[in-house]
N, C-alpha and C positions, 0 to 999 in steps of 0.2 A: 627485814630479812626473812623473818619466819613466814610472812605472807607470800613473798616471792618464792621461797622454797616449797611452800604448800601448792602454789599455782603450778610450779614446774612438775611437781609429783602427780597433780591431778591431770596435767597435759599428758605425762608419760603413761598413766593408767588409761586414759582415753585412747592413746595410740595403740597400746597393747590390746585393748578391746576391739578396735577397729581392724587391726591386723588378724586378729583371731577370726572375725566375721569374714574378712577377705579370703583367708586360707580355707575356711569351711565351705564357702560358697562357690569357689571357682577352681576347675581343674585345668584351665588354660594357664600354664605357667607364666608366660610372658606378661599376660594381662594382669594376673595376681601380683606379680613382682612390681609392675608399673604402678598399680593402685597402692601398693605398700610404700613405694618410693615417694609418691605424691602425699600420702598420709604422713610420712615422716617429715617432709618439708612443711606441710601445712600446719600440723600439730605442734611440732617442736621448733620450727623455725630455722632449721639448718639451711644455709643458703645453697649448699651443693650436696646432692645426694646421688650416689652410684651403688648399683647392686650387680656387680659382674658375677658370672658363674664360671666354674672350672670347665674348660672344654672337655667333653667326654671322649673325643677323638684324640685330643693331645692334651693330657693332664698337666703339661707344663705351661699352659696358658689360661689366662682369665679372659673371658669374653664379655665385653660390656655392651649391652644392648638397652639396659634399663637405667634411666637417670631421673632425677627430680630436681626441682628448684632451678637455679640458673644453668645448670648442665643441660636442661632440656633444650635451651637455646644454643648452647656452645657445642654440644656433641650430638651428631647426627649419624645414623647407621651403626655399623658394628665397629668396635674398637678393641683391639686385641692387646693384652698386656702380659709380658712374660712374668711368671710367678717368681722368677729369681730376682726381680727388681721391684722397687717401689714399696710403700708402706702397706698396701693391700696385699702384695706378695708376701711380705714378711708376716702378716696375720694368718695367711693360709699355710705358710711353712711352719710356723710355731703353733698353729692350731689354738691361738688364744688372741684376745684383743690387743692391738697396738695403738697407744694413744701418744700423739706428738703435739706439744703445744708450741713449738717453734719450728715449723716446717722449714724455714730457711736454712736453719742451722743443721737439718738432718739430711745426710747425704742419700738416703733412701727416697726422698721425696721426688716425685715426678710432677712437675707443674703442668696443669692443663692450660693449653693456649687459650687466652682470653679470659681466664678466671683471675680476678683481681681481688687484693685484700684478704687473701687466705693466710691465716696465722696458725690454725690447728687442724689436725686431721685425726680421725678416730676410725680404725678398720676393725671391724668385728667378724670373725670367720663364721660361715654358716656350716655347721657340723651335722653330719648324719652318722651317729655312732662316732668312730675315731676318724672318719673321713671328712675332710673339708671339701665342700661342693661349690662354695662361693663365699662372698664377703658383703657385708653391710657397711658401706663407707660414707662417712659424713666429713664435710670440711666447713670451718667456720672462721669468721674474723675475730671471734672471742675465744678465750681459752676454754677447753673442755675439761671435764673432771670424771671421777669415778662413777658418779651417779649417771653421767651420760653413757658411759660404758655399760653400767648395769642394766639400764633401760634398753639399750640396743642389743645386748645379749639375749634378752627375753624375745625381742623382736626376731633376732636371728634365729633362735630356737623355733619359733612359729614358722618362719620362712623355710627351715630345714624340713619341717612337716609338709609344707607345700611342694617343695622340690621332690621329696620322696614319693608324695602321693602322685604327682604328675608323672614320675618315672614308672611307678607301679601301674598306673592307669594306661600309660602308652605300652607297656609290656603285656597287660592283659588284652588290650585292643589288637596287638600284633598277634598274640596267641589265638584270639578268637577268629582273626582273619585267616590263620593257618588252617584251623579246624574247619572253617567254611570251604576253603579251597579243597581240602582233602575229601569233604562231603560231596562237593560238585564233581571232583575227579572220579569218585566212586560211582556217582549216579550216572556220569557219562559213560564210564566203563561198563556198567551193568546194562545201560540202555543199548549200547553197541553190540554187546554180546547177545542180548535178547534179539536184536534186529537180525544179526547174522545167523542166529540159530534157526 
């Protein structure tokens, strides 16, 4: 048992280190989240991984575009989930992890078509300050515990930095484009005025 516990601890630390490298190296949010989902699946062996984000246009909806594990085969394109429903929605609403070890007995559980053998689900909100911007969600055929939640909370904190960095980068790029448009408009205006003069 001690050996198994130490092996899991080592895998969690390796995941945390890998997520940190992903977050630090990539400003393209969807790609960083996809690499994170793949790392969660590969290193910790959760069969299903989903990382939906809160829709910035409609904050009552989670938008799922990033999946890992078996979900990469089952879920294609964009999937929209109301925050008022599901275990992931409960994590966003409560702004704390939600762990369910008997999903069949939980009325919040939204089964994914084609996913089989799911017994447990863990949804950890991605928080930027007090605001939930998404969820790290894993499903398993085995029970999950507080150590699973603690490891994914660290991952969610790192992903919060990636989400916020991407938002700030997009805002800075938009501001730079506005400044450039204003400069071009001034140059055109000055050029036309000189020609007319």
